[in-house]
C-alpha positions in Angstrom: 0.0 0.0 0.0 1.2 3.5 -0.8 -0.1 6.8 0.3 0.6 10.5 0.2 0.6 13.0 3.0 -1.9 15.5 1.7 -4.7 16.8 3.8 -8.0 14.9 3.9 -10.3 15.9 1.1 -13.6 17.6 2.0 -15.1 15.4 -0.8 -13.9 12.3 1.0 -12.3 9.2 -0.6 -13.4 7.2 -3.6 -12.5 3.5 -3.7 -12.2 2.2 -7.3 -11.8 -1.4 -8.2 -10.1 -2.5 -11.4 -8.2 0.8 -11.1 -4.8 -0.1 -12.7 -5.8 0.5 -16.3 -8.6 1.3 -18.7 -11.9 2.7 -17.3 -10.8 2.4 -13.7 -7.6 4.3 -14.2 -9.5 7.1 -15.9 -12.0 7.2 -13.1 -9.0 7.6 -10.7 -7.6 10.5 -12.8 -10.9 12.3 -13.1 -12.0 11.9 -9.5 -8.6 13.0 -8.1 -8.9 16.1 -10.3 -12.4 16.7 -8.8 -10.9 16.7 -5.4 -11.4 13.2 -4.1 -8.8 11.2 -2.2 -8.4 7.7 -3.7 -8.1 4.1 -2.7 -7.1 2.2 -5.8 -7.7 -1.6 -6.0 -6.4 -4.1 -8.6 -4.2 -7.1 -8.9 -1.2 -5.4 -10.5 0.7 -3.6 -7.7 3.3 -2.1 -10.1 0.7 -0.4 -12.3 -1.3 0.8 -9.2 1.8 2.4 -7.7 2.8 4.1 -10.9 -0.7 5.5 -11.3 -0.8 6.6 -7.7 2.6 8.4 -7.9 1.5 10.3 -11.0 -1.9 11.3 -9.6 -0.3 12.4 -6.3 2.2 14.5 -8.2 -0.4 16.1 -10.5 -3.3 16.6 -8.1 -1.9 16.7 -4.6 -4.5 14.3 -3.5 -3.9 11.3 -1.1 -3.8 8.1 -3.1 -3.6 4.7 -1.4 -3.2 1.5 -3.3 -4.2 -2.0 -2.3 -3.1 -4.9 -4.5 -5.9 -7.5 -4.2 -7.5 -10.2 -6.3 -11.2 -9.9 -5.9 -11.6 -13.5 -7.1 -9.7 -14.6 -4.0 -11.8 -14.7 -0.8 -9.0 -13.2 1.3 -8.4 -10.4 -1.1 -12.1 -9.6 -1.4 -12.5 -9.8 2.4 -9.7 -7.3 2.8 -11.5 -4.7 0.6 -14.8 -5.4 2.3 -13.2 -4.6 5.6 -11.7 -1.3 4.2 -15.2 -0.3 3.0 -16.7 -1.0 6.4 -14.0 0.6 8.5 -12.7 3.6 6.6 -15.2 6.4 7.4 -13.6 8.8 4.9 -15.0 6.7 2.0 -17.8 8.6 0.2 -17.8 6.8 -3.1 -17.5 3.3 -4.4 -16.8 2.6 -8.1 -17.4 -1.1 -8.8 -15.5 -1.2 -12.0 -13.5 -4.5 -11.8 -14.8 -7.1 -14.3 -13.8 -9.5 -17.0 -15.5 -10.5 -20.3 -15.6 -13.0 -23.1 -16.8 -13.4 -26.6 -16.8 -17.2 -26.6 -20.0 -19.2 -27.2 -21.2 -21.8 -24.7 -19.7 -24.5 -27.0 -16.3 -22.9 -26.9 -16.1 -21.3 -23.4 -14.5 -22.9 -20.4 -17.0 -23.4 -17.6 -14.4 -22.7 -14.9 -13.6 -19.4 -16.6 -17.3 -18.6 -16.7 -17.6 -19.3 -12.9 -14.6 -17.0 -12.3 -16.4 -14.3 -14.4 -19.5 -14.7 -12.2 -17.4 -14.5 -9.1 -15.8 -11.2 -10.2 -18.6 -9.5 -12.1 -21.4 -10.4 -9.7 -20.3 -11.8 -6.4 -17.5 -9.3 -5.7 -19.5 -6.3 -6.8 -22.4 -7.5 -4.6 -20.3 -8.1 -1.5 -18.5 -4.7 -1.9 -21.8 -2.9 -2.2 -23.2 -4.7 0.8 -20.0 -3.8 2.8 -20.3 0.0 2.0 -24.0 0.6 2.0 -24.7 0.5 5.8 -22.0 3.2 6.4 -23.4 5.4 3.7 -26.9 5.0 5.1 -25.7 5.8 8.7 -24.4 9.2 7.5 -27.2 9.7 4.9 -24.7 10.3 2.1 -22.5 8.4 -0.3 -22.3 7.3 -4.0 -22.2 3.9 -5.5 -21.3 3.7 -9.2 -21.7 0.2 -10.7 -20.2 -0.5 -14.2 -22.6 -2.6 -16.2 -22.6 -2.8 -20.0 -24.8 -2.2 -23.0 -24.8 -6.0 -23.4 -26.8 -6.1 -20.2 -29.6 -5.1 -22.5 -28.3 -6.2 -25.9 -27.7 -9.6 -24.4 -27.1 -11.5 -27.7 -24.0 -9.6 -28.7 -21.2 -11.3 -26.7 -20.7 -14.3 -24.4 -24.0 -15.2 -22.6 -22.5 -15.4 -19.1 -20.9 -12.0 -19.5 -24.1 -10.5 -20.8 -26.1 -12.1 -18.0 -23.6 -10.8 -15.4 -24.1 -7.3 -16.7 -27.9 -7.7 -16.8 -27.5 -8.6 -13.1 -25.6 -5.3 -12.4 -28.4 -3.3 -14.1 -31.1 -5.1 -12.1 -29.2 -4.8 -8.9 -28.9 -1.1 -9.5 -32.7 -0.8 -9.8 -33.1 -2.6 -6.5 -30.4 -0.4 -4.8 -32.3 2.7 -6.0 -35.5 1.3 -4.3 -33.7 0.5 -1.1 -31.2 3.3 -0.7 -32.3 6.5 -2.6 -34.6 7.7 0.2 -31.7 7.2 2.7 -29.4 9.7 1.1 -27.3 7.3 -1.0 -26.9 7.9 -4.7 -26.8 4.9 -7.1 -25.6 5.2 -10.7 -25.4 2.3 -13.1 -23.2 2.9 -16.2 -23.7 1.0 -19.4 -20.6 1.3 -21.6 -20.8 0.0 -25.2 -17.5 -1.0 -26.9 -14.7 0.9 -25.2 -11.0 0.8 -26.1 -9.5 -1.0 -23.1 -7.6 -4.2 -22.4 -11.0 -5.9 -22.0 -10.9 -6.8 -25.6 -7.4 -8.3 -25.3 -8.5 -10.5 -22.5 -11.7 -11.5 -24.3 -9.6 -12.5 -27.4 -10.9 -9.8 -29.7 -8.3 -7.1 -29.8 -9.3 -5.7 -33.1 -12.5 -4.2 -31.6 -10.3 -1.5 -29.9 -9.7 0.0 -33.3 -13.3 -0.1 -34.6 -14.9 3.1 -35.6 -17.8 2.6 -33.2 -15.5 2.0 -30.2 -15.3 4.8 -27.6 -12.2 5.8 -25.7 -12.1 5.2 -22.0 -11.6 8.9 -21.4 -14.7 9.8 -23.3 -16.7 7.1 -21.6 -15.7 8.2 -18.1 -16.2 11.9 -18.8 -19.7 11.1 -20.1 -20.5 8.9 -17.1 -19.5 11.6 -14.7 -21.6 14.1 -16.6 -24.5 11.8 -16.2 -23.8 11.5 -12.5 -23.7 15.3 -12.2 -27.1 15.5 -14.0 -28.6 13.0 -11.5 -29.0 10.1 -13.9 -29.8 6.7 -12.4 -28.7 4.9 -15.5 -26.2 6.3 -17.9 -25.6 5.0 -21.4 -23.0 7.2 -22.9 -23.3 6.0 -26.5 -27.1 6.2 -26.7 -27.6 9.4 -28.6 -31.3 9.9 -27.8 -31.9 9.6 -24.0 -35.6 9.4 -24.6 -35.1 5.9 -26.1 -34.0 4.7 -22.7 -36.8 6.6 -20.9 -39.4 4.9 -23.1 -37.9 1.5 -22.8 -37.7 1.7 -19.1 -41.2 3.1 -18.8 -42.6 0.2 -20.9 -40.7 -2.3 -18.7 -42.1 -0.9 -15.5 -45.6 -0.8 -17.0 -45.5 -4.6 -17.3 -45.2 -5.0 -13.5 -48.9 -4.7 -12.5 -49.9 -6.9 -15.4 -48.1 -9.9 -13.8 -50.5 -9.9 -10.8 -53.0 -12.5 -11.9 -54.0 -15.8 -10.2 -55.0 -17.4 -13.5 -52.9 -18.1 -16.5 -53.6 -16.1 -19.7 -56.1 -17.6 -22.1 -53.4 -18.6 -24.5 -52.1 -21.1 -22.0 -55.4 -22.9 -21.4 -55.1 -26.5 -22.5 -57.9 -27.7 -24.7 -59.0 -31.3 -24.6 -60.3 -33.0 -27.7 -63.5 -34.8 -26.5 -64.3 -36.3 -29.8 
């Protein structure tokens, strides 16, 4: 762990997972420049420390690093304890995740289980760890990084898409449970973004595609959405009304499920001839 000696920020501390590169590293840069102290979490200690040194020098903010593997129970528990115990934390950015483009016939099921552990289990446990403290002081922000494939589920690997659908659904429930207690929830749905995600997923060429957004543009848009009070931010969606209508239609279905009898189309007819 490294740290600087600057004064405590009035904005508090943002803990960012998956912070050594890509979207997480850009969040670290942007939040430090907004005046947050940082706790940066990732597996790669060398990258973390290099980023921390640069941000401390450029912004004067306090930057702590914790090298931890969130797929490891001990590593995950360590970060949970930090979130419970460090009262300076005012923001959690659940960014750590891994993806795949493999079909069910080509993907390794153990790798899929590890994806679920990181994309779903770790995100959930860290959110559960920080939420009570935020509620106790009636303030705090949780930013969960989902994906556009949480809606466009057929585009990539099915387990990856399902894990990101979980993050979106979880965010809706967090809104219900925490919004009236002073805690802000934002779910961010990036589309294709130029990060090492594609290298790990085995599809590096996507980083150069014309429709791929830079990590810097993605994070800047996501923070603009946060500033505007958005609950769900989809930076590449040009007409925000498309989401508003889609979400309104989804919610309008809810009361229609409350029926004790099956719909007429499901009534079994018996041929009595």
